[in-house]
DRENDO-1510 file (C-alpha; in Angstrom, 1 decimal, always signed):
<recs>
REC; n; res; u; v; w
REC; 1; MET; +13.0; +7.3; +14.5 .
REC; 2; ASP; +12.6; +6.2; +10.9 .
REC; 3; LYS; +9.3; +6.1; +9.3 .
REC; 4; ASN; +8.8; +3.7; +6.5 .
REC; 5; ILE; +5.8; +3.1; +4.0 .
REC; 6; VAL; +6.0; +0.5; +1.2 .
REC; 7; ALA; +3.4; +0.7; -1.2 .
REC; 8; ILE; +2.9; -2.0; -3.8 .
REC; 9; GLY; +1.2; -1.5; -7.0 .
REC; 10; GLY; +0.3; -4.9; -7.6 .
REC; 11; GLY; +1.6; -8.7; -7.0 .
REC; 12; GLY; +3.1; -10.4; -4.1 .
REC; 13; PHE; +1.5; -13.3; -2.0 .
REC; 14; GLY; -2.1; -12.2; -2.6 .
REC; 15; ARG; -1.8; -13.7; -6.1 .
REC; 16; SER; +1.0; -16.7; -5.5 .
REC; 17; ILE; +3.4; -17.8; -3.1 .
REC; 18; GLY; +6.6; -17.2; -5.2 .
REC; 19; PRO; +10.1; -16.0; -4.2 .
REC; 20; LEU; +8.4; -13.8; -1.5 .
REC; 21; LYS; +11.0; -10.7; -2.8 .
REC; 22; ILE; +8.9; -7.8; -1.6 .
REC; 23; GLU; +7.9; -9.5; +1.5 .
REC; 24; LYS; +11.5; -10.3; +2.6 .
REC; 25; TYR; +12.2; -6.7; +1.7 .
REC; 26; ILE; +9.4; -5.5; +4.1 .
REC; 27; ILE; +10.6; -7.6; +6.8 .
REC; 28; SER; +14.0; -6.3; +6.5 .
REC; 29; LEU; +13.1; -2.9; +7.1 .
REC; 30; SER; +12.3; -3.8; +10.7 .
REC; 31; LYS; +14.9; -3.4; +13.3 .
REC; 32; SER; +13.7; -6.5; +15.1 .
REC; 33; ASP; +15.4; -9.8; +14.6 .
REC; 34; ARG; +12.0; -11.5; +14.5 .
REC; 35; PRO; +9.4; -8.8; +13.8 .
REC; 36; ASN; +5.7; -9.0; +14.6 .
REC; 37; ILE; +3.7; -8.2; +11.4 .
REC; 38; CYS; +0.1; -7.7; +11.3 .
REC; 39; PHE; -2.2; -8.5; +8.3 .
REC; 40; ILE; -5.2; -6.2; +7.8 .
REC; 41; PRO; -7.6; -7.6; +5.0 .
REC; 42; THR; -10.6; -5.3; +5.7 .
REC; 43; ALA; -10.7; -4.4; +2.0 .
REC; 44; THR; -11.9; -8.0; +1.0 .
REC; 45; GLY; -14.3; -8.3; +4.1 .
REC; 46; ASP; -11.6; -10.3; +6.0 .
REC; 47; SER; -11.2; -12.9; +3.5 .
REC; 48; ASP; -10.4; -16.2; +5.0 .
REC; 49; MET; -8.6; -17.4; +1.6 .
REC; 50; TYR; -6.7; -14.1; +1.8 .
REC; 51; LYS; -5.5; -14.8; +5.2 .
REC; 52; VAL; -4.4; -18.2; +4.6 .
REC; 53; SER; -2.3; -17.0; +1.8 .
REC; 54; PHE; -0.8; -14.4; +4.2 .
REC; 55; TYR; +0.2; -17.0; +6.5 .
REC; 56; SER; +1.2; -19.5; +4.1 .
REC; 57; ALA; +3.7; -16.7; +2.9 .
REC; 58; PHE; +5.1; -15.0; +5.9 .
REC; 59; SER; +5.3; -18.3; +8.0 .
REC; 60; LYS; +8.2; -19.1; +5.7 .
REC; 61; LEU; +10.0; -15.9; +6.8 .
REC; 62; THR; +11.4; -15.0; +10.1 .
REC; 63; CYS; +8.6; -12.9; +11.9 .
REC; 64; ASN; +5.6; -13.4; +14.0 .
REC; 65; PRO; +2.5; -12.9; +11.9 .
REC; 66; SER; -0.9; -12.2; +13.1 .
REC; 67; HIS; -4.2; -10.6; +11.6 .
REC; 68; ILE; -7.2; -8.3; +12.5 .
REC; 69; ASP; -10.7; -9.2; +11.9 .
REC; 70; LEU; -13.3; -6.3; +11.8 .
REC; 71; PHE; -16.2; -8.3; +10.7 .
REC; 72; LYS; -16.0; -10.8; +13.5 .
REC; 73; ARG; -15.7; -10.3; +17.0 .
REC; 74; THR; -13.0; -7.6; +17.1 .
REC; 75; ILE; -9.8; -7.7; +19.5 .
REC; 76; ASP; -8.5; -4.8; +21.2 .
REC; 77; LEU; -7.0; -2.8; +18.2 .
REC; 78; GLU; -4.8; -0.3; +19.9 .
REC; 79; GLU; -3.3; -2.9; +22.1 .
REC; 80; HIS; -2.6; -5.2; +19.2 .
REC; 81; ILE; -1.4; -2.7; +17.0 .
REC; 82; ASN; +1.1; -1.2; +19.7 .
REC; 83; LYS; +2.8; -4.6; +19.8 .
REC; 84; GLN; +3.5; -4.7; +15.9 .
REC; 85; ASP; +6.8; -4.0; +14.1 .
REC; 86; ILE; +5.2; -4.0; +10.6 .
REC; 87; ILE; +1.4; -3.5; +9.1 .
REC; 88; PHE; +0.8; -5.2; +5.9 .
REC; 89; VAL; -2.9; -4.0; +4.5 .
REC; 90; GLY; -4.4; -6.2; +1.9 .
REC; 91; GLY; -6.0; -5.2; -1.4 .
REC; 92; GLY; -9.9; -5.0; -2.3 .
REC; 93; ASN; -12.5; -2.1; -2.0 .
REC; 94; THR; -10.4; +0.9; -0.5 .
REC; 95; LYS; -13.7; +3.3; +0.3 .
REC; 96; SER; -15.2; +0.4; +2.3 .
REC; 97; MET; -12.2; -0.4; +3.9 .
REC; 98; LEU; -11.4; +3.4; +5.1 .
REC; 99; SER; -15.2; +3.7; +6.2 .
REC; 100; VAL; -14.7; +0.7; +8.6 .
REC; 101; TRP; -11.4; +2.1; +9.9 .
REC; 102; ARG; -12.7; +5.3; +10.9 .
REC; 103; ASP; -15.8; +3.9; +12.5 .
REC; 104; TRP; -13.4; +1.9; +14.6 .
REC; 105; GLY; -10.7; +4.5; +15.0 .
REC; 106; LEU; -8.2; +2.3; +13.4 .
REC; 107; ASP; -7.2; +5.5; +11.3 .
REC; 108; VAL; -5.9; +7.3; +14.4 .
REC; 109; ILE; -4.3; +4.2; +15.9 .
REC; 110; LEU; -2.2; +3.6; +12.5 .
REC; 111; LYS; -1.2; +7.1; +12.2 .
REC; 112; ASN; +0.2; +7.0; +16.0 .
REC; 113; ALA; +1.9; +3.6; +15.2 .
REC; 114; TYR; +3.5; +5.0; +12.0 .
REC; 115; GLY; +4.7; +8.1; +13.8 .
REC; 116; SER; +6.4; +5.9; +16.5 .
REC; 117; GLY; +8.1; +3.8; +13.7 .
REC; 118; VAL; +5.9; +1.0; +12.9 .
REC; 119; VAL; +6.5; +0.1; +9.1 .
REC; 120; MET; +3.4; +0.5; +7.0 .
REC; 121; SER; +3.0; -1.5; +3.9 .
REC; 122; GLY; +0.2; -3.0; +1.7 .
REC; 123; VAL; -0.9; -3.7; -2.0 .
REC; 124; SER; -3.4; -1.8; -4.2 .
REC; 125; ALA; -6.0; -0.3; -1.6 .
REC; 126; GLY; -3.1; -1.3; +1.1 .
REC; 127; ALA; -0.9; +1.0; -1.1 .
REC; 128; ILE; -3.1; +4.0; -1.7 .
REC; 129; CYS; -4.4; +4.3; +1.7 .
REC; 130; TRP; -1.3; +5.9; +3.1 .
REC; 131; PHE; -1.6; +8.9; +0.8 .
REC; 132; THR; -3.8; +12.2; +0.8 .
REC; 133; GLN; -5.8; +10.6; -2.1 .
REC; 134; GLY; -5.9; +7.4; -4.3 .
REC; 135; VAL; -7.3; +6.5; -7.5 .
REC; 136; THR; -9.6; +3.6; -6.6 .
REC; 137; ASP; -11.9; +1.2; -8.6 .
REC; 138; SER; -14.1; +0.9; -5.4 .
REC; 139; TRP; -17.0; +2.0; -7.7 .
REC; 140; GLN; -18.2; -0.5; -10.2 .
REC; 141; LYS; -18.6; +2.4; -12.8 .
REC; 142; GLY; -15.1; +3.2; -13.1 .
REC; 143; LEU; -12.2; +4.8; -11.3 .
REC; 144; ALA; -12.7; +7.6; -9.0 .
REC; 145; ILE; -10.3; +9.6; -6.6 .
REC; 146; LEU; -10.9; +8.9; -3.0 .
REC; 147; ASP; -9.6; +10.8; +0.2 .
REC; 148; CYS; -7.2; +8.9; +2.1 .
REC; 149; LEU; -5.4; +8.8; +5.3 .
REC; 150; ASP; -2.8; +11.5; +4.4 .
REC; 151; PHE; +0.3; +10.1; +5.9 .
REC; 152; VAL; +2.0; +11.1; +3.2 .
REC; 153; LYS; +1.1; +14.0; +0.6 .
REC; 154; GLY; -0.1; +13.3; -2.8 .
REC; 155; ILE; -2.3; +11.1; -4.9 .
REC; 156; CYS; -1.3; +7.5; -5.9 .
REC; 157; CYS; -2.4; +5.3; -8.6 .
REC; 158; PRO; -1.5; +1.5; -8.4 .
REC; 159; HIS; -1.6; -1.0; -11.3 .
REC; 160; TYR; -0.3; +1.4; -13.4 .
REC; 161; ASP; +0.6; -0.8; -16.1 .
REC; 162; GLU; -1.7; -3.7; -15.2 .
REC; 163; GLU; -5.1; -2.2; -16.0 .
REC; 164; LYS; -5.5; -0.5; -19.3 .
REC; 165; ASN; -7.7; +2.3; -18.0 .
REC; 166; ARG; -5.3; +3.3; -15.3 .
REC; 167; ALA; -2.7; +5.5; -17.3 .
REC; 168; PRO; -5.4; +7.4; -19.3 .
REC; 169; TYR; -7.3; +8.2; -16.3 .
REC; 170; VAL; -4.5; +9.7; -14.6 .
REC; 171; GLU; -3.2; +11.7; -17.7 .
REC; 172; GLN; -6.8; +13.0; -18.0 .
REC; 173; LEU; -6.8; +14.1; -14.2 .
REC; 174; ILE; -3.3; +16.1; -14.9 .
REC; 175; ASN; -4.6; +17.6; -18.5 .
REC; 176; ASP; -7.9; +18.9; -16.9 .
REC; 177; GLY; -6.0; +20.3; -13.8 .
REC; 178; VAL; -7.9; +18.2; -11.3 .
REC; 179; VAL; -4.3; +17.1; -9.8 .
REC; 180; ASP; -1.0; +18.6; -10.4 .
REC; 181; SER; +0.8; +15.2; -10.3 .
REC; 182; CYS; +0.2; +11.7; -9.5 .
REC; 183; ILE; +2.5; +8.7; -8.2 .
REC; 184; ALA; +1.8; +6.0; -10.4 .
REC; 185; ILE; +3.0; +2.3; -9.3 .
REC; 186; GLU; +3.3; -0.6; -11.7 .
REC; 187; GLY; +2.5; -4.1; -11.0 .
REC; 188; ASN; +5.4; -6.3; -9.4 .
REC; 189; CYS; +7.0; -2.9; -8.1 .
REC; 190; ALA; +6.8; -0.8; -4.9 .
REC; 191; LEU; +7.4; +2.5; -3.6 .
REC; 192; HIS; +9.4; +2.9; -0.5 .
REC; 193; ILE; +8.8; +6.1; +1.2 .
REC; 194; LYS; +11.2; +6.7; +4.0 .
REC; 195; ASN; +10.5; +9.5; +6.5 .
REC; 196; ASP; +8.3; +11.1; +4.3 .
REC; 197; THR; +10.4; +12.6; +1.7 .
REC; 198; HIS; +12.7; +9.9; +0.3 .
REC; 199; PHE; +11.2; +7.9; -2.6 .
REC; 200; GLU; +12.7; +4.5; -4.2 .
REC; 201; ALA; +11.1; +2.2; -6.3 .
REC; 202; ILE; +11.6; -1.5; -5.5 .
REC; 203; SER; +11.2; -3.7; -8.2 .
REC; 204; PHE; +10.4; -7.3; -7.7 .
REC; 205; GLY; +9.6; -8.0; -11.3 .
REC; 206; LYS; +11.3; -7.3; -14.8 .
REC; 207; ASP; +12.0; -3.7; -15.3 .
REC; 208; ARG; +9.2; -2.5; -13.3 .
REC; 209; HIS; +9.0; +1.0; -12.3 .
REC; 210; SER; +7.3; +3.7; -10.2 .
REC; 211; TYR; +6.7; +7.4; -11.7 .
REC; 212; LEU; +5.8; +11.0; -11.0 .
REC; 213; VAL; +3.4; +11.8; -13.5 .
REC; 214; TYR; +2.9; +15.3; -14.1 .
REC; 215; LEU; +2.2; +18.3; -16.9 .
REC; 216; GLY; +5.6; +18.9; -18.6 .
REC; 217; GLY; +4.7; +21.9; -21.0 .
REC; 218; SER; +1.5; +20.9; -23.0 .
REC; 219; GLN; +1.3; +17.1; -22.3 .
REC; 220; THR; +2.0; +14.7; -19.5 .
REC; 221; SER; +5.3; +13.5; -18.5 .
REC; 222; LYS; +7.0; +10.9; -16.3 .
REC; 223; LYS; +9.8; +11.2; -14.0 .
REC; 224; ILE; +11.1; +7.6; -13.1 .
REC; 225; TYR; +11.8; +7.2; -9.5 .
REC; 226; PRO; +15.4; +5.7; -8.4 .
REC; 227; THR; +14.7; +2.0; -8.8 .
REC; 228; LYS; +16.3; -0.9; -6.7 .
REC; 229; ASN; +16.0; -4.3; -8.2 .
REC; 230; LEU; +15.3; -7.4; -5.7 .
</recs>
């Protein structure tokens, strides 16, 4: 059974209900004619406005949307996740999100679901959480590396072109030998990872890309992942 992760660098329904290009792409990955998709907005403390945006977007598509709250009375997480075809994780504070998930055992539930073929997707915090590590702004003082779920090996940085401190921080990490390489995803772009090994950038903006940033000789270099334009 195929395993799929769609890690979005920035953009999508959380900013505006536009043409829903990346949302439609995520829905298309399910083998179900009308997939069940569950939104997990933990990283914003289960923001009501974020949930409204989710339902406003996905109610326009052929799917059955639902969500999970972890800051109100919480449903049986395993029972609900096991009914899903797709998971979508929202942006926000990655460190707080992962801490809450681990306390509830949701990290293990999601890993089992991923192994059984449930599509994992999300933006920003919901993009980096699937990797071994992520570049996060969970701390006010600046960017940092955070240990994540390790569904896919590597370190990931979202908002690569959207926030001016992201690219220099990634370059510094590599030049200082802290990491060997970093997956960098621009806004209005996603990285689709299939079966842990096949990487394809999905651009839903104009000339958006995802990169593998690494040390080439004495300076950092960027390899552009093959790109599909929506």
